[in-house]
MIDREN-575485 format. One record per residue (C-alpha): residue in three letters; chain; x, y, z. Coordinates in steps of 0.02 Angstrom, whole numbers. Layout:
% residues N
   rolum   kenu     east    north       up
     ALA      A        X        Y        Z
...
% end
This chain:
% residues 640
   rolum   kenu     east    north       up
     MET      A     1721      256      981
     LYS      A     1546      271      904
     ARG      A     1434      127      939
     ILE      A     1289      105      818
     PHE      A     1149      -27      816
     LEU      A     1061      -45      639
     VAL      A      887     -121      675
     GLY      A      710     -149      589
     ALA      A      601     -283      531
     PRO      A      687     -438      448
     ARG      A      701     -405      264
     SER      A      666     -219      282
     GLY      A      820     -165      196
     THR      A      946     -173      342
     THR      A     1077     -270      238
     ILE      A     1076     -135      100
     LEU      A     1095        9      217
     GLN      A     1229      -82      319
     SER      A     1328     -121      158
     LEU      A     1313       71      107
     LEU      A     1378      127      268
     ALA      A     1509       -2      297
     ALA      A     1588       63      134
     HIS      A     1646      219      231
     PRO      A     1823      222      272
     SER      A     1790      254      456
     ILE      A     1663      121      489
     ILE      A     1683      -73      521
     SER      A     1534     -180      519
     PHE      A     1511     -366      530
     PRO      A     1383     -497      480
     GLU      A     1226     -519      586
     THR      A     1293     -563      768
     LYS      A     1128     -607      837
     PHE      A     1213     -586     1003
     PHE      A     1067     -510     1104
     TYR      A      945     -622     1026
     TYR      A     1027     -762     1094
     LEU      A     1082     -699     1258
     LEU      A      908     -615     1299
     PRO      A      798     -733     1206
     LYS      A      626     -659     1157
     PHE      A      589     -802     1047
     GLU      A      660     -980     1067
     PRO      A      837     -970      987
     PRO      A      892    -1145      910
     THR      A     1056    -1153     1006
     SER      A     1157    -1058     1158
     VAL      A     1233     -900     1161
     GLU      A     1393     -998     1183
     GLU      A     1365    -1104     1028
     ARG      A     1309     -950      926
     LEU      A     1480     -859      974
     LYS      A     1580    -1006      913
     ILE      A     1496     -992      737
     PHE      A     1514     -803      719
     PHE      A     1693     -804      783
     ASN      A     1760     -957      694
     LYS      A     1648     -970      537
     GLU      A     1593     -802      500
     ILE      A     1732     -673      540
     ASN      A     1872     -798      563
     GLU      A     1930     -722      732
     PRO      A     1934     -872      856
     LYS      A     2043     -776      973
     PHE      A     1895     -682     1042
     LEU      A     1810     -839     1105
     SER      A     1928     -830     1254
     TYR      A     1835     -672     1317
     PHE      A     1683     -763     1362
     GLN      A     1658     -901     1498
     VAL      A     1493    -1002     1538
     GLU      A     1500     -946     1715
     GLN      A     1494     -763     1671
     SER      A     1343     -668     1706
     GLU      A     1217     -596     1580
     LEU      A     1297     -425     1604
     GLU      A     1465     -482     1600
     LYS      A     1446     -575     1435
     ALA      A     1364     -411     1358
     ASN      A     1516     -312     1411
     CYS      A     1629     -434     1341
     PHE      A     1535     -425     1177
     ILE      A     1552     -238     1172
     LYS      A     1740     -247     1204
     VAL      A     1766     -368     1060
     LEU      A     1680     -252      941
     ASP      A     1779     -108     1006
     THR      A     1938     -211      987
     LEU      A     1893     -254      808
     ALA      A     1863      -79      768
     PHE      A     2036      -30      848
     GLU      A     2135     -149      759
     GLN      A     2068      -89      591
     GLU      A     2082       89      650
     LYS      A     1903      128      628
     SER      A     1812      265      740
     VAL      A     1636      191      712
     TRP      A     1568       13      722
     ILE      A     1397      -46      660
     GLU      A     1310     -188      725
     LYS      A     1170     -241      618
     THR      A     1043     -379      693
     PRO      A      852     -337      640
     GLU      A      796     -439      797
     HIS      A      895     -328      912
     ILE      A      748     -198      895
     TYR      A      674     -289     1037
     PHE      A      824     -251     1154
     ILE      A      837      -62     1124
     GLU      A      795      -25     1306
     TYR      A      923     -143     1369
     LEU      A     1052      -70     1251
     GLU      A     1013      109     1298
     LYS      A     1056       59     1480
     LEU      A     1201      -37     1432
     LEU      A     1262      100     1317
     PRO      A     1195      258     1360
     ASP      A     1293      346     1216
     ALA      A     1249      205     1076
     LEU      A     1162      281      921
     PHE      A     1016      176      833
     ILE      A      971      174      656
     HIS      A      799      125      604
     ILE      A      747       64      443
     LEU      A      563       65      395
     ARG      A      489       -9      242
     ASN      A      314      -41      162
     GLY      A      239     -177      266
     ILE      A      173     -277      118
     ASP      A      352     -280       33
     VAL      A      423     -340      211
     ILE      A      287     -462      242
     ALA      A      305     -547       67
     SER      A      494     -547       85
     MET      A      493     -637      252
     PHE      A      360     -757      189
     GLU      A      475     -801       37
     ALA      A      641     -805      123
     SER      A      573     -922      264
     ARG      A      526    -1039      117
     LYS      A      691    -1031       19
     ALA      A      785    -1071      186
     PRO      A      687    -1132      313
     ASP      A      822    -1210      422
     ASP      A      905    -1033      441
     TRP      A      733     -955      480
     GLY      A      678    -1084      601
     GLY      A      544    -1151      484
     LYS      A      422    -1074      362
     TRP      A      345     -935      430
     GLU      A      146     -919      412
     LEU      A       72     -767      344
     ASP      A        3     -709      508
     TYR      A      173     -721      594
     CYS      A      244     -626      469
     ILE      A      111     -488      493
     THR      A      154     -487      679
     ARG      A      339     -474      659
     TRP      A      319     -317      546
     GLN      A      190     -252      671
     GLU      A      300     -270      803
     ALA      A      449     -183      728
     ARG      A      350      -38      661
     SER      A      270       -4      826
     ILE      A      448        2      909
     ASN      A      511      106      768
     TYR      A      392      242      798
     LEU      A      402      246      983
     SER      A      588      286      947
     VAL      A      551      431      841
     GLY      A      606      600      922
     LYS      A      733      521     1040
     LYS      A      899      595     1028
     ASN      A     1007      443      987
     HIS      A      884      379      860
     ILE      A      853      404      676
     LEU      A      723      336      560
     VAL      A      771      299      378
     LYS      A      629      262      255
     TYR      A      683      126      142
     ASP      A      585      215       -6
     GLU      A      693      365       21
     LEU      A      845      269       28
     VAL      A      830      188     -137
     GLU      A      750      352     -214
     ASP      A      913      442     -174
     PRO      A     1052      345      -86
     ARG      A     1162      503      -84
     ILE      A     1035      609       10
     ALA      A     1000      470      135
     ALA      A     1190      435      169
     LEU      A     1225      620      193
     ASN      A     1085      625      325
     ILE      A     1141      461      415
     CYS      A     1326      541      415
     ASN      A     1263      712      489
     PHE      A     1170      595      623
     ILE      A     1329      502      664
     GLY      A     1444      652      663
     ILE      A     1559      606      509
     GLU      A     1586      669      348
     PHE      A     1503      598      194
     ASN      A     1620      491       87
     ASP      A     1588      450     -104
     LEU      A     1664      276      -65
     MET      A     1499      235       10
     LEU      A     1406      239     -164
     SER      A     1548      160     -258
     GLN      A     1606       20     -158
     TYR      A     1452      -34      -67
     LYS      A     1431     -189     -180
     GLU      A     1594     -263     -109
     THR      A     1554     -236       73
     SER      A     1374     -311       34
     GLN      A     1464     -480       -4
     LYS      A     1555     -481      159
     MET      A     1395     -432      261
     SER      A     1279     -560      179
     LEU      A     1383     -719      189
     GLY      A     1310     -782       25
     ALA      A     1150     -819      119
     VAL      A     1010     -880      -12
     TRP      A      886     -755       48
     HIS      A     1022     -616        9
     GLN      A     1045     -659     -165
     GLY      A     1052     -495     -266
     ILE      A     1101     -388     -131
     GLU      A     1248     -322     -232
     ARG      A     1127     -248     -349
     ASN      A     1119      -60     -393
     ILE      A     1019       36     -256
     GLU      A      872      100     -348
     LYS      A      690      111     -345
     SER      A      590      -33     -433
     ILE      A      419      -33     -489
     ASN      A      396     -219     -471
     HIS      A      354     -272     -296
     LYS      A      388     -449     -216
     TYR      A      213     -458     -162
     TYR      A      148     -450     -346
     SER      A      208     -637     -371
     ILE      A      182     -700     -197
     PHE      A       16     -650     -137
     LYS      A     -154     -653     -227
     GLU      A     -268     -495     -214
     LYS      A     -368     -575      -81
     GLU      A     -212     -611       20
     ILE      A     -156     -434        0
     GLN      A     -326     -369       49
     TYR      A     -312     -483      214
     ILE      A     -132     -406      245
     LEU      A     -198     -232      233
     LYS      A     -351     -271      340
     LYS      A     -237     -339      477
     VAL      A     -106     -204      478
     ARG      A     -242      -59      465
     PRO      A     -268      -54      663
     LEU      A      -92      -11      686
     LYS      A      -90      113      544
     ASP      A     -242      198      604
     GLU      A     -170      208      780
     ILE      A      -24      300      709
     SER      A     -112      415      584
     HIS      A     -272      454      699
     LYS      A     -169      534      833
     GLU      A     -175      709      786
     GLY      A     -270      823      663
     GLY      A     -224      965      558
     GLU      A     -205     1028      373
     ILE      A     -104     1031      218
     THR      A      -80     1198      151
     GLU      A       86     1174       72
     GLN      A      141     1158     -106
     ILE      A      184      979     -184
     VAL      A      310      991     -309
     ASP      A      354      846     -422
     THR      A      482      810     -562
     PHE      A      350      729     -655
     THR      A      219      878     -664
     PRO      A      254     1044     -758
     SER      A      209     1145     -605
     SER      A      176     1143     -430
     LEU      A        8     1085     -364
     GLU      A      -55     1177     -221
     LEU      A     -143     1080      -80
     ILE      A     -288     1166        6
     GLN      A     -364     1025       94
     THR      A     -418     1042      275
     TRP      A     -473      897      385
     LYS      A     -610      942      486
     ALA      A     -604      800      605
     THR      A     -481      827      751
     GLU      A     -403      661      755
     LEU      A     -352      632      581
     PRO      A     -165      661      545
     ARG      A      -69      807      540
     LEU      A       61      812      395
     THR      A      194      936      442
     ASN      A      271      981      267
     SER      A      452     1037      239
     ILE      A      473     1110       69
     GLU      A      655     1123        9
     ASN      A      705     1227     -135
     LYS      A      728     1081     -255
     SER      A      623     1049     -406
     ALA      A      623      865     -371
     GLN      A      567      880     -196
     VAL      A      400      813     -153
     ILE      A      320      847       23
     ASP      A      419      774      163
     ALA      A      277      722      276
     PRO      A      352      623      430
     GLU      A      223      510      499
     PRO      A      149      545      682
     ILE      A      229      475      829
     LEU      A      153      310      904
     PRO      A       42      328     1051
     LYS      A      140      271     1206
     SER      A       61       99     1207
     PRO      A      106       -1     1048
     ALA      A      -38     -112     1082
     LEU      A     -141     -146      931
     THR      A     -332     -104      914
     ASN      A     -468     -188      821
     SER      A     -557      -40      776
     ILE      A     -556      141      729
     PRO      A     -603      261      866
     SER      A     -781      346      838
     HIS      A     -752      530      788
     SER      A     -894      645      820
     THR      A     -840      764      680
     GLN      A     -839      628      553
     ALA      A     -993      573      458
     GLN      A    -1041      399      516
     LYS      A    -1185      319      416
     ILE      A    -1246      153      422
     LYS      A    -1315      106      246
     SER      A    -1464       10      300
     ASN      A    -1550       41      137
     SER      A    -1415      -33       31
     LEU      A    -1514     -183      -29
     GLN      A    -1673      -83      -66
     LYS      A    -1576       40     -174
     LEU      A    -1496     -105     -263
     LEU      A    -1661     -183     -294
     ASN      A    -1743      -23     -356
     SER      A    -1595       21     -468
     PHE      A    -1579     -151     -562
     PRO      A    -1729     -262     -624
     PHE      A    -1630     -419     -585
     THR      A    -1735     -545     -662
     ASN      A    -1646     -651     -784
     PHE      A    -1492     -551     -780
     PRO      A    -1356     -649     -860
     GLY      A    -1218     -629     -718
     SER      A    -1190     -632     -532
     PHE      A    -1165     -470     -434
     LYS      A    -1022     -493     -311
     LEU      A    -1068     -386     -151
     LEU      A     -915     -380      -52
     HIS      A     -982     -280      115
     LEU      A    -1159     -219       56
     ASN      A    -1118      -52      134
     LEU      A    -1191     -113      296
     LYS      A    -1045      -70      402
     ILE      A     -994      100      467
     GLN      A     -906      199      349
     LEU      A     -797      339      411
     GLU      A     -799      483      292
     PRO      A     -716      657      321
     VAL      A     -862      785      297
     ILE      A     -752      892      184
     ASN      A     -738      750       41
     ARG      A     -916      804      -14
     LYS      A     -873      875     -176
     SER      A    -1012     1017     -160
     ASP      A    -1025     1179      -82
     ARG      A    -1206     1160      -32
     LYS      A    -1270     1167      147
     SER      A    -1376     1006      194
     SER      A    -1514     1123      250
     GLN      A    -1517     1219       87
     PHE      A    -1505     1059      -25
     THR      A    -1660      979      -91
     THR      A    -1680      858     -242
     THR      A    -1787      895     -385
     LYS      A    -1885      735     -418
     THR      A    -1976      721     -582
     SER      A    -2057      566     -676
     GLY      A    -1935      453     -746
     THR      A    -1783      520     -643
     ASN      A    -1665      427     -537
     SER      A    -1562      476     -384
     SER      A    -1449      316     -391
     LEU      A    -1302      270     -489
     PRO      A    -1239       99     -521
     ILE      A    -1056       82     -578
     LEU      A    -1009      -87     -657
     ARG      A     -829     -154     -631
     TYR      A     -742     -268     -754
     ARG      A     -566     -333     -784
     HIS      A     -535     -452     -920
     ILE      A     -654     -487    -1065
     CYS      A     -576     -635    -1181
     PRO      A     -622     -804    -1216
     GLN      A     -515     -897    -1090
     LEU      A     -391     -852     -959
     GLU      A     -313    -1011     -908
     GLY      A     -238    -1007     -722
     ALA      A     -327     -843     -670
     THR      A     -417     -835     -512
     MET      A     -600     -861     -521
     GLY      A     -698     -703     -572
     TYR      A     -551     -614     -657
     ASN      A     -609     -659     -834
     ILE      A     -781     -644     -916
     THR      A     -805     -723    -1094
     PRO      A     -859     -612    -1230
     GLU      A    -1013     -720    -1241
     HIS      A    -1064     -680    -1059
     PHE      A    -1018     -495    -1081
     GLU      A    -1126     -478    -1233
     LYS      A    -1278     -548    -1138
     GLN      A    -1253     -432    -1000
     LEU      A    -1244     -284    -1120
     GLN      A    -1401     -363    -1205
     TYR      A    -1492     -362    -1028
     LEU      A    -1438     -184     -994
     SER      A    -1500     -125    -1175
     ASP      A    -1663     -216    -1155
     HIS      A    -1694     -142     -995
     ASN      A    -1658       34    -1058
     PHE      A    -1494       74     -968
     TYR      A    -1392      213    -1042
     SER      A    -1214      264    -1013
     THR      A    -1202      429     -919
     THR      A    -1053      535     -886
     TRP      A     -950      572     -730
     GLU      A     -988      757     -743
     ASP      A    -1176      735     -760
     TRP      A    -1168      623     -597
     GLU      A    -1062      762     -519
     LYS      A    -1198      892     -568
     ALA      A    -1336      782     -497
     THR      A    -1242      776     -323
     THR      A    -1219      967     -314
     THR      A    -1377     1035     -388
     GLY      A    -1510      897     -341
     ILE      A    -1569      883     -521
     LEU      A    -1589      692     -538
     LEU      A    -1531      603     -691
     PRO      A    -1662      544     -811
     GLY      A    -1695      354     -841
     LYS      A    -1580      222     -799
     PRO      A    -1401      289     -791
     ILE      A    -1254      189     -775
     LEU      A    -1063      187     -780
     ILE      A     -956       41     -849
     THR      A     -776       31     -796
     PHE      A     -637      -82     -818
     ASP      A     -477      -98     -715
     GLY      A     -302     -141     -775
     GLY      A     -303      -76     -973
     TYR      A     -287     -252    -1047
     ILE      A     -268     -271    -1238
     ASP      A     -429     -382    -1226
     PHE      A     -528     -227    -1198
     PHE      A     -479     -176    -1364
     ASN      A     -512     -332    -1450
     TYR      A     -661     -391    -1361
     ALA      A     -755     -279    -1245
     TRP      A     -751     -111    -1347
     PRO      A     -821     -171    -1508
     LEU      A     -968     -257    -1400
     LEU      A     -995      -92    -1304
     LYS      A    -1000        1    -1463
     ARG      A    -1124     -121    -1535
     TYR      A    -1243      -95    -1389
     GLY      A    -1219      103    -1375
     PHE      A    -1129       96    -1211
     LYS      A     -973      197    -1164
     ALA      A     -836      147    -1040
     THR      A     -701      208     -933
     VAL      A     -530      117     -932
     PHE      A     -414      131     -779
     LEU      A     -230      114     -827
     VAL      A      -72       91     -728
     ALA      A       27      227     -798
     GLU      A      207      160     -794
     ARG      A      149      -11     -864
     ILE      A       64       50    -1017
     GLY      A      127      -62    -1168
     THR      A      196     -195    -1054
     THR      A      118     -339     -960
     ASN      A       10     -352     -792
     ILE      A      148     -397     -684
     TRP      A       57     -321     -527
     GLU      A      -60     -477     -533
     SER      A       60     -609     -576
     ALA      A       -7     -718     -432
     ASP      A     -192     -713     -493
     SER      A     -176     -705     -682
     PRO      A      -55     -756     -824
     GLU      A       44     -629     -897
     VAL      A      -50     -547    -1031
     PRO      A      -23     -390    -1143
     LEU      A      -83     -209    -1094
     LEU      A     -146      -73    -1207
     GLY      A      -10       23    -1284
     TRP      A      -18      211    -1325
     SER      A      -79      177    -1518
     GLU      A     -227       71    -1451
     ILE      A     -262      198    -1305
     CYS      A     -271      356    -1419
     GLN      A     -373      273    -1545
     LEU      A     -504      214    -1402
     ARG      A     -494      395    -1344
     ASP      A     -539      459    -1518
     GLU      A     -683      340    -1525
     GLY      A     -761      388    -1355
     VAL      A     -674      297    -1219
     GLU      A     -625      382    -1059
     PHE      A     -470      343     -957
     GLY      A     -435      359     -775
     SER      A     -278      303     -660
     LEU      A     -247      154     -563
     GLY      A      -78      242     -503
     ALA      A       90      246     -573
     THR      A      133       77     -518
     TYR      A      -10       -5     -440
     GLN      A       14       -9     -249
     PRO      A      -99      -17     -100
     LEU      A     -113      168      -52
     SER      A     -145      157      125
     SER      A        9       53      157
     LEU      A      120      207       82
     SER      A      180      361      169
     PRO      A       89      525      114
     THR      A      244      574        4
     GLU      A      225      403      -95
     ILE      A       34      424     -112
     VAL      A       54      602     -188
     GLN      A      198      526     -312
     GLU      A       84      387     -358
     ALA      A      -63      503     -395
     LEU      A       28      643     -482
     ARG      A      149      548     -578
     SER      A       11      436     -661
     ARG      A      -95      591     -699
     PHE      A       35      681     -781
     ILE      A       85      536     -893
     LEU      A      -90      508     -944
     GLU      A     -131      686     -968
     GLN      A       19      717    -1069
     ARG      A       -4      581    -1193
     LEU      A     -200      591    -1195
     GLY      A     -207      785    -1214
     ILE      A     -363      797    -1098
     PRO      A     -387      807     -912
     VAL      A     -396      632     -805
     LYS      A     -503      657     -656
     ALA      A     -553      483     -599
     PHE      A     -434      370     -495
     ALA      A     -473      199     -453
     TYR      A     -388      146     -293
     PRO      A     -280       -2     -317
     TYR      A     -343     -165     -236
     GLY      A     -499      -53     -186
     ASP      A     -374        9      -42
     PHE      A     -415      182       33
     ASP      A     -440      272      198
     PRO      A     -482      459      239
     VAL      A     -304      513      217
     VAL      A     -286      423       43
     GLN      A     -447      505        0
     ASP      A     -407      669       44
     LEU      A     -235      665      -41
     ILE      A     -305      601     -202
     GLY      A     -434      736     -209
     ALA      A     -289      865     -172
     CYS      A     -191      791     -312
     GLY      A     -322      849     -440
     TYR      A     -439      701     -457
     THR      A     -625      726     -445
     TYR      A     -698      548     -428
     GLY      A     -619      403     -317
     LEU      A     -670      221     -362
     SER      A     -681       92     -229
     TYR      A     -720      -96     -209
     LEU      A     -857      -45      -82
     SER      A     -997     -135     -165
     GLY      A    -1183      -42     -197
     ILE      A    -1272       92     -281
     ASN      A    -1215      275     -264
     ASP      A    -1326      405     -188
     LEU      A    -1330      594     -210
     ASP      A    -1245      624      -45
     ASP      A    -1107      495      -61
     SER      A     -930      566      -80
     LEU      A     -875      574     -261
     LEU      A     -698      518     -196
     ALA      A     -781      342     -122
     LEU      A     -883      285     -256
     ARG      A     -952      111     -248
     ARG      A     -946      -13     -393
     ILE      A    -1031     -185     -429
     ASP      A     -908     -322     -467
     LEU      A     -988     -417     -609
     MET      A     -968     -615     -607
     PRO      A     -993     -731     -766
     ILE      A    -1137     -831     -689
     ASP      A    -1294     -872     -786
     GLY      A    -1472     -886     -730
     PHE      A    -1577     -804     -598
     GLN      A    -1566     -947     -476
     ASP      A    -1375     -923     -478
     LEU      A    -1397     -735     -450
     VAL      A    -1519     -751     -304
     GLY      A    -1407     -885     -224
     ASN      A    -1257     -758     -232
     PHE      A    -1349     -632     -150
     ILE      A    -1427     -742      -10
     ASP      A    -1245     -796       24
     GLN      A    -1178     -615       35
     LEU      A    -1320     -560      146
     ARG      A    -1303     -709      266
     ARG      A    -1134     -650      297
     SER      A    -1175     -471      322
     LYS      A    -1348     -445      397
     ARG      A    -1465     -588      425
     GLN      A    -1615     -479      436
     PHE      A    -1611     -423      261
     ILE      A    -1631     -608      192
     SER      A    -1822     -605      215
     GLN      A    -1834     -431      136
     PHE      A    -1731     -501      -17
     THR      A    -1827     -674      -39
     ASN      A    -1999     -595      -15
     ARG      A    -1984     -477     -166
% end
């Protein structure tokens, strides 16, 4: 008898995978028993293990005869052995050679189960953290009685972090296999074949044709399992789009980053393999080497398949799953404190009477870790000198906008600027002799040291909304400015579903408008294929997002797409390098401030514009941001 435990974080896809496996003729599985969760409580179960067994045998599988196996006076070990005997008996009665017990919470008791059953197998399923956190958050609100109440966001984050830590501690163990949810939904057949090989049974096509029927038996009609009988397929619509606002998503990313960094900074190495994607006409070779010794080593395994992207398994978690609150300092990484950020900002912009407010999120006063090789330049620092002439500029402000439209009811504050405000800002820029430079001119300045003349600026728009065509572009043309619009490639011509928690549904640019704008001088960049926070994805998924979107855009535009705006402003050294390796020259973040010649082209800063009139409002906004960042800069600012 083969005994298997299927574990993972709640809402990580365990029921879908269980249903797929339970459709195999040799496998029997059951609704969640939660047995060890009640027998060896890590949390506070709502009832005793005896009461839980009554519910399971009487109501959930209709086998009351097995209750006689258990006695109140039995020891913990005796009850555990009786439970295993019951599962063995159920399998024998139905002439099955394999049973699978699926309870996500049993991930906490793997060490106990390994001692209880040395030959047991463990299947771990791992899913994108934000998807899982959003699903737990939603499910506990749909059925709070079944979830022990409504789970707070921080608790959902903790549960996912704990499960992921245990997942990675189990990687490499003989009796454990890690199944990634994205690979399961991308190709269920391949995933099932790999699991069958791990179990030691032959793959059967019934797994793909009958899993919907088995899913109904496994889920017991629970409200949070509605839709479990759907087709197993990848979706570009993520649950967190409608549940969490952008600020909450950024909060989640910040909370989970220490664990991710603890994993990904374990080892250093290089990528020298080819990436082949079904959406690209040819392979893209990655020749991107990390100089830092503690950046991740991505060990690529390329199969002879046109559809195979890199298979880059995640590094194993360090021995202790304890979370850290900071990234370790690396001597081989450039660590710079942008202490002169405020001065650069003031020198680059004559702020008096500017009709709007600048939103400085970080002011670049925190240490930013940047791999040395991300500099898009072959120059040596000792050989590089700037050529300073009268009327030139060594700094580049990049403005960031979203919606330009009369009103956007229900939108989060700051998402929309009215055409009237926008025109005042353009008038201000024009009156103060700003002009639109190009990405290539700035790149040339960073590589040659020859400064740009006058007051260069770049104006960017994230999202690709139709209101850019209707309102923003006519005004930009009137004042002689150009713009770069960043598009979500697989959403073109549809709606902004990725921000439904922050904004009402609005139409996006279609290809007819995009091509017309291209012909009139608008540049376009990528926001990814589906708009996902990249640091939460695997290397394979990052590459898919970058290459798929680049190919879609370039094929329809007929020109190279070199700029990539990180969704949610989310990136790290791994994301940064992979985006560059996928053919992008410029990476735009949410980091606030002005760009210098020595800044990485793949970590460009932007200034987030807000629709606030008046110099006093502007000063107040700056003071507020500075007070939260570095108090010593307040006097410097106010004394100007």
